[in-house]
N, C-alpha and C positions, 0 to 999 in steps of 0.2 A: 702223636700217633702217626703211623705211616702205613700205606697200603703197598709199599714197594716189594716186589718178588722177582725171581728169575734165576737162571743158572749161574750167573756171576756170584750171587750170594752163597749158593750151595757149595760151589768150588772153593770159596774162601774158607768156609767152615771145615770142609774136608781137609784142606791143607793144614788148618790149625790142629786137627785131630790126628794127623798122619803119624806122629811119633807114638801115640797111644795104640793106634791100630797095628803098627809094626811090632811093638812089644808083645801085644796080645797074640799076634800070629806066630811069633817065634817060640812061644811057650808051649811046645807040642807035647810036653810031658804032663801038662795038667789034664785032669779028667774033663770030659765034655759036659760043661754046665750050661743050663738054659734057664731063661726067665721070660717075663711078659712086660711089654710096653703098651700102655693104654691111656685113654684120656677123652676129652670132649672138646668140641669147637662151638663156641658161643658167640652170638652177636646180640648186643643189647640185652645180655643175660638170658637170651633165648637160644635153644639148640639150633644149630645150622646143619641141615641135612644135605647130603650130596657133595660135600667138600672132600677132595682127595688128600689123604695124609700119606706122606712118604717117609719110610724109615731107611736110612743109609748108614752103613757101618760094616761090621763083620758080615752081615747079610743085607740085602736090599729087598724091601717089600713095600707094597702100597695097599691102602684100604680106603673105602668110601664111608663117610659118616652116615649113621642110620638116622632115623627120625628123632632120636634123642640127642643127635649130634655126637654120638659115641663112635670110637674106633678101638681096635684091639689087635696087637701083634703078639701071638703066643709062641712058646717054644723057640725063642730066638736065642742064639748063643750070647753068653755074657760078653761085655765089651763096651766100647764107647760108640754112641750113635748120634746122628743128626736127624731130628724129627721136623719135618716141614709140611706146610699146607699149600694147596693150590686149588684152582677152580672155585674160588669164593666169589660172591657178588662184587661187581665193580665198585659199588658205592659203600662197601664195607672196608673199614680201616682197622688194622690190628697193630698192637704195639710191636709185635714180632711175628713173622711167618715161619721162622725156623728157630729151633731150640736144641741144645745139646742134652744128651742123657747118657749116663754110664750105668750099665746093668752089671751088678756083681752077684755072684752066687745065684741061687735059684730064687730070685725075688721078682716082685711086680712093682714097676715104677709108673707114676702118672704124669703125663705131660698135657697141660691144658692150654688152649688158645682162646683168648678173649678179645673181642673187637666191638666196634660200634658202627652203625650205619651213618653215612654222611647225610645230614638233613639241611641242606641250603637251598632247596627248591621251594617255590611258592606258586599258587594258582589262585586267580581272582577273576571277577567278572560281574556282570549284571544280568538280571532277568527282566526284560523290558517289553512293553507293548506300546507301539507308536511313541517311542521316546519317553514313555512314562514307566518308572520303576514299579515292579510288582512286589509287594511285601509279603512275607510269610511263606514263600515258596521253599519247599524242601530240596536241598542240593546234596547229592551223595557222590562220594569219590571212592572208587574201588580199584585196588591194584596192590602195589607194594605196601601201601597203607590204605586203610579203610576208615573213612570219616564221613560224618553227616552234619550239615548246618542248615540254617534258614536265612533267607534274604532279609535285609533290613528295610526301613521305610523307603529308601531310595532304590530298592531292588538289588542291592549289592551283596555279594558273598565273598569269602576269602578263606583259603587254606594255606597255612605257612608251616615251615620246618618239615617239608616232605622229603621222602626219598626220591631219587630219580627212578625212572622206569615208565612203563606203560600203564595208564589208568583208564577206567571207564567212568565218565562224568555223566550224571543223569539228574533230571529235575522231576518233581512231582508236587501234587497239592497246589497247583496254580488254578486261577479262576476258570470255570468251565466255558466262559465266554471268550477265552483267548486260546488260539491254536498255534502250535509250533511245527515247523517242518520236521524236526526231530527232537526228541527229548533226551537222547543219549548220544554221546560222542566219545571216540577213543582219542586219548591224548598221551603222547610220549614226552616225558619231562627229563631233561638232562640235568646233571649236577650243577647247582648254582643258578639254574634258569628261573626267570620270573615270567610266567605265562598269564595271558588274559584270555578268557573264553566267555563270550556273551551268548545268551539265548534270546533271539529276537522273535517275539510273537506277534500275531495279527489278531486284533480284537474282532469279535463278531458283534457288531454294533446294533443297538436297537433304538438309540436316541435320534430324533430328527428335529429340524428347525426350518421354518418357512417365513418369508416376508408376506404378511397378510394385507398390508396396505400402506400407502403414503399419502399424507395430507399436508396442506400448507399450514404453517404455524403463524397465527396472527399476533400482533401486539396484545398483551393481556392474557395470552394463553389459549384463546379460542382457536379452532381449526376449521378449515374448509377444504372441499375436494380440490384436487389439482391433477392435471393430465401428466402421465408419466413421460410424455415426449415434450413437456414444457416445464420441467422442474426449475425452480428458481427460489432464491432467498432461503428462509428458514423452513425446515421440514420436520414433520413428525413421522417416524417410521415405526409401524407396528410389526412385531415379530412374535410368531407362535412357536413354542418349544414343547415337544413331547419327549420326556426323558426316557420312557420305556424302562428297561432294566438297568440302564447305565447310570453312572454318577456324574452329572454335569459339573464342570468347573466354572465356565464363563461363556458369555455370548458376545460376539462382536458384530458390528455392522460396518461394512466398508463400501466406499464409493470409489470405483477403480481400485487402485492399490493403496488408498489412504483410509485409515481407520476413522470412522465418524464417531464411534462411541463403543465403550465396553461396559458390560454389567457382569459382576462376579457374584457367584452364589455365596450367600451369607451377608451380602451388602444390600441395603435398601429394601425393596419388596421381594427380593429373591431369597428363599429359605437357605439356611446353612446346608452344606453338602451332607451333613450327618442327619439332618431332619428328613422326615418323610416328605416326598415331593408329590404334588398333585399330578394327575395324568396329563395335564396341559397347563402351560404357563403362557400368559400374554404379557409381553414386555414392550415398552415404548422408548424410543430413542429420539432425542432432539438433535438436529444437525443444521448447520448454516452453510449452504452451498456457495454463498456469496462472500465468504471470508477471504481476506487478503492481508498481505504483510503491510503493517502500518507505516513502515519506513520505505520500502521499495515499491509498494503498490502492486506487487505481483500477486495474482489471484491464486488461491489454493487449488481451485479447480477451473480448468478451461471449459468452455462450452463444447458440446458435442455428445456423442454416444458414449455411455459408460455402463458398467455392470454394477448394480446395487446388490451386494452380497451379504448374507448372514453366515457367520462362521461359529459353529458350536464346538467347544472344547469339553471333553469328558475325561474322567480319570482312566477309563479303559482305552479310549481311542486317541488320546493326546490332543494337541492344540487344534487339529483340523479333523476332528472325528466326523464332522458333517458340515458340508457347505451347500448353499443353494443361492442362486442368483436370478435376478430379473433385469432385462435391458431397460435403460432409461436414457433420456436426453436432457442435458443441462442447457438452459436458455436464459442465463442471467444477462440483463442489459449492461453494457459498458457504462461506467460511471467515473467519478473523479474524487481524489482526495484534495481537500482545500486547506490551505494554511494562510492565516492573516498575519501580515508583517507590518504593523503600524509604526510610523515615525515616533509617536508618543503613545504610551499606554501599553497594556490596559491598566486603568486606575478604577478602583471602586468608588462610585459616586455616593452622594448623600442618599440616593434611593436604594443603596445596597447592590446595585448592578455595576457591571464592568463597562467602561467607556474607553474609546480610542480617539486619537486626533492626529492631525498632520497628514502627510502623504501616506496612503494606504496601498500596499502591494498585496495582491491575492495571488498565491502560488498554487497552480493546479497541476496535479499529476494524474494522468489517466489510469484507471483500473480497467484493463482491457480483457474481459472474459472471452471476447471473440478472437483475441490474439492479433488484431489488426492495429496498425500504427495510426495514432491521432496526430494530425498536423496543423489544424486550425481550431481555435476556440473563441467563442464570444461569451463574455460574462457580464452581468449587470448587478448593481446594487439597487434593491427595490424595497420600498417600505412595505411591511407586512400589511396586507389588505389595502394597499394604496398604490401609488404610481411609482414610476421609475425615478431613481435618484441619479444614477450614472451608468454608462455602458461603454464597453471597450472590447475590441477584437484583436487577437494576436495570432501569429503563425510561427511555424518552425517545428521544433521537436521538444518533447517533454524534458524537464518540467517547464510549464508555461508561467511566466511572471507577468501579471497584468497590473500596471500601475494606475492608481486613481489619485491624481495630484490634489493637494489641498488648495491650490491657487491656480489662476489662469482660467481661460474660457474653455469651451468645448464640451462635448457630451460626456467626457470622462471626468470632468472637474467636480470636486467636492467643495469648492470655495463657498464659505459662508453657510454650509449646511449643518444642521443640528437635528438629530432624531427627536421628534416630538415627544414630550413627556408621556410616559405610559405606553409608548409604542416601541417596536423594534424594527430593525432593518435586516434584510437577508441578502446573501450572495447566491445567485443561481446561474448555472450554465444554461444559456438559451439555445446554443447551437454548437456543433463541432463536426469537423470533417475528417475523413480518413485519407491516408496516402493513396494515390491512384484515383481519387474522385469517387463518383457514384454517390448513392444515398449516404447521408451523414449518420452520426451516432443516433440511434433511436431513443425513444422514451425521454426526450427533452422537451421543455426545460425541466431542470431538476435543481432543488435547493441543496447547496453544498456547505453553506455556513448559515447558521441561524442565530437569533438573539444577538445581533450586532447593534451596538449603539455608538453613533458617531457624533462628536462635538467639535465643530470647527469655529464656534462662536465664543467670544470672550464675554465676561460678565457685563451687565448694564447697570446704570444708576439713573435715578430721576434727575439728580443734579450733582455737580461737583463745584462747590462755591464756598466762599467765606461766609460765616454765619450772618444772617440778616437780623440785626439787633435793634432793640428799642432803647429808649433813654435810660431805662432801669436795668439793662442787661449787665451781667457781671464781667464780660470780656469782649475783646475784639471789636472795638469801635473805631471808626475812622481809619480803617485799614491797618490796625496795629494788632499784633499777637504777643502774648506773654510767654514766660518761661515754661508754664505748664500747659500751654495750649496743645490739645491732641489733634494732630493733623488728620487722623482718620475721621474726625468728625465733619470734615468738609464734604464727605460722600453721603448723600441722602438717597434712600430707596435702593440699596444695592441688591441685585438679584442675578441668579444664574440658573436657568431652567434645565441646563444640561448636566454635566458631571457634578457641578456645584462646588462647595468648599471655596468660595471666592475669597481672595485676600486683597488688601489695599496697600499700596506702596507709594509714598510721596517723595519726589525728588525736588528739592528747593535750592535755589542759589541766586547769585546776582542776576538782576533783571536783564542785563545785556547779553547773557549766555543764550545760545540757540538751544533748540530742543535736544539735539544729540549730546551737546555738552552737559545739559542738565541731567540727562539720563545716565551719564557716566559718573555723576556724583553719588555718594552713598545716600541711601534713603534716610529721611528724618522722621522721627516719631512725635517729637514735641518741640516747642519753641526753643528750649534750652539747647537743642542740637545745632542751632545757628548762632552766629555772632550778633551782638546788639548793633542796631543801626540808629542813625540820627534822623533818618527820613522814613516816611511810610510808603515809599515807592522803590525801596532798595532791592526787594526780592520779588521773584515770581516762582511758580511751582507747577510741576506736571504730576498728575495722579495716574498711577498704573493699576488697573483692575486685572487680576489674573485668577484663573480657575485652577483646579487640581491637575489639569492636563497641560498647563502652560499656555493656554490661549490668553492673550493680553489685549487690553484696550488702553490707549494712552490719551488722557484728556487734560486740557489746561485748567488750572484753577481759575474760576470765574469770580468777578466782583458781584457785590449786591448793593442795594440802595444805601445801606449804612456803612458799607466798606467798598466804596466806589472807586478807589484809585485803580486805574487800569492802563494798559498799553497794548502794543502788539503782543500776542501770545497770552492774553488773559489778565487776571488781577495782579495788582502790585500791592505789596505790604511791607511793613517794617517790623522790627523785633525789639521789644523792650524787656529786659531780663530781670530788673529789680523793681520791687514795690516802692511806693512813695514813703518819704520820711515824714512822720506826723507826730506832733506833740499837742498837749493841752495849752491853750493860750489863757493864762490866769490873770492877765492884765484887766484892769477895770472890774467889771462884774463877772469875769470869767471864773468858773469853778475849777478847782484843782483836783488832785487825786483823792483827797479826803477833806470833807467839809461837814459843818454842823449848823443847823438852823440858818440856811442862807437868807440873805436879804432879798426883798422883792426886786425883781428884774435880773436875778442871777441866771446865768446860762452856761452851757458847755460850748466851748469854741475849739474846733479842731484846726490847728495851724499846720498846713502842708508846707514843709520847708524845702522839699525836693520832690518834684513830681516825675522826674525822669524824662526821657525824650518823648514819650507819648502824651504826657500831661494828664490832667483829669478833666472829666466832662461834668455835666450837670448831675446832681444827686450822686456824688461819688462815694458817700459814706454808706456803710451798712451798720445800722444802729439798733440797739434794743435797750429799754429801761424797765427795771423790775423793782417792786417794793416788797419788803418783808416787814410785817408789823402785826400787832395783836389782832387787828380786825381784818388782816389780809387772808385770803384763802390759803389752804395748805399748799405749800410749794411756792407761795408768793403771788403777787398781783402783777400782771403784765400791763405796764403803762404804755409802752411802745413796742410793738403795735398794740393798740388798745384792744384788750380782751384776747390777745393772740394765744392760740393754743396749737402747737407749742409756741413758746415765746421766743421767736427766731428773729435775727436781725433783718431789717427792711431797708430799702433805699431811702436815703435821707440827705439833707444838706450838711454843710460843715458846722452850722450853728443850731443849737437846740436849747430853747428856754426851759428853765426848771419850773415845774408846776407841781405843787404838793397835793397829794390825794389822801393825806392822813398821816398819822405818826408812823415812824418806822425808819428803815434804812433803804435808801434808793441807790440801786447799782446802775451806773451808766457804762455800757460796753459798746465799742465801735471800732471799725477799721475802715481804711480808705482804699478804693480801687483806682488804678490808673486806667487809661483807655485800653491798654493791652490786657487788662485783667489781673495784673499783679497786685497783691495785697500788701498793705502796710502792716506793721505790728499792731496788735490789739491794744486799744487805749481803755483803761479802767478808771472809774471814779466812783467813790461812795459818799453819799450825803445822808447824814442822820438828822431826822426831824423829830423834835419832842412833841408831845401832845399839845402843850400850851402854845407852841409856835406854828402849829399847822395852819395852813390857809383854810379859811372858812369853807 
């Protein structure tokens, strides 16, 4: 479709019809015949009134369409004509605005023009009050098109596919509590234009909010009065809200320009916005005025005068429907963030608590609510409920690193210190000064680290020595140890009242090595970790006691009365790795592995063929003799040890006489120990005694 019109088009059509017009004009002999040209002009199938229709041909005439869009040219001579239209709306497009018509005889011909309005224009906007959309408002558009719609939940409306032209835009049915400067406006829309038109209202508010009081919030939730010009720490702010006829959305409390807390309706104790509201609501907000950044130590609020503000948001009035403020003064004392950097630890001790050891660095970062620069700090480690442990002062700029060494003298040293069992230590700042001098940081001393447990002490032992053995002991006599000797057994009464979890480490080697060389050797756990020696003075050992934090105590292995070999640096000892070689001596009256009814004077004789480097001592055998017979108790009769229960081997010599206690089978079982505690193979012998041959 096109809306093109103009004299150029008409002249082109006239030139095309010129031959027909000339023929008609030359035929002067024909009678004067006349007819009618009529028709309608329609846009969107509706009549278009006021359009000018021109007839050009043998005669020229023009008509204006009536209310029905009709026109009529009567009593016009026959011939060829051009029918065209003009003065139609600018936004109306027709397929053609000029058409040809040939009138023959006395007839009536109809020429109709059909078009459509161009609808590429749109209009949208919002009906709002304090930036809150108003839903359900009626919006009417009157002009070339007449339309009515309602705003949605966001207060938005829209009209699309409109004709261009001038419109009247108006709103109605909005809340009576909202007023508008004007509810009607005139808008001219061009073809293809997208226009936005908002209506901004002002609510007539009835809701109010007020700060009713401020109290200090104590640990455990209790409160106490506080002066508004000395606010500090955690606070409880009481706010009273009277909704009136409005619909509250939320309540905020601000300190300065920072939000302390927000409570929304429908959350917690505040009813939903759709529920009936009481005439007054009392709300409580908790706030910590002493909050600070845990990394930078920057306070959230600096001391000084502030406005404590309550802000009420309502559906009608928007986010700041009502505000009320009271002046306050923040007065938080400057403090410090403390971080402990131990050389060792923390480690969880046997008491379930964390312990540290070694050099301790306390790093202090001032939290300056006053905004002043701290340049000197004195800190101390003090036992809870007790005296001072260490103290040190430093100067400069933050962060302040305060070292408390694990060794050396002086007031700051922690050498040999261990927190007593069941107690704790604390780090506290006792004094601090500002740049420029004058009074120092107030409200000191102040504890900055609590529940500190320090352990600079290694485990202790009652003794570290070779076993003190009697003549009937199983091992380690005369300064010899065997293959299975556990070196950890040399420590007696091991204890660590600090972090605990003590361990034992034994370093053994040639006696001529010094302590440093011995400690460089790998630890040993039992005798077989060392090479066998021919002498009982070949080795010496150092015992290392260490707790879970790495505190160590090095002690030399000490001799005893039965293991008395010693020299500089403690006990000396030798190692024998193999047990003795032992057989039954069956010569003479000696009994063998299996005998019956032995002769009087028979005996068991253990022949030690190789005793190793440590040799054997007195009572080297471990022997038991048991009888199984008809008159023996269930499980047998223990002959040696007599009546033993259980019947276990006991120290004995190498020779044992056979003595019958009745008929049955006698089992002889024995092994031999060398001085180092190594065992020989077990020797077994069975002797059967008949009833007739039993000793009386």
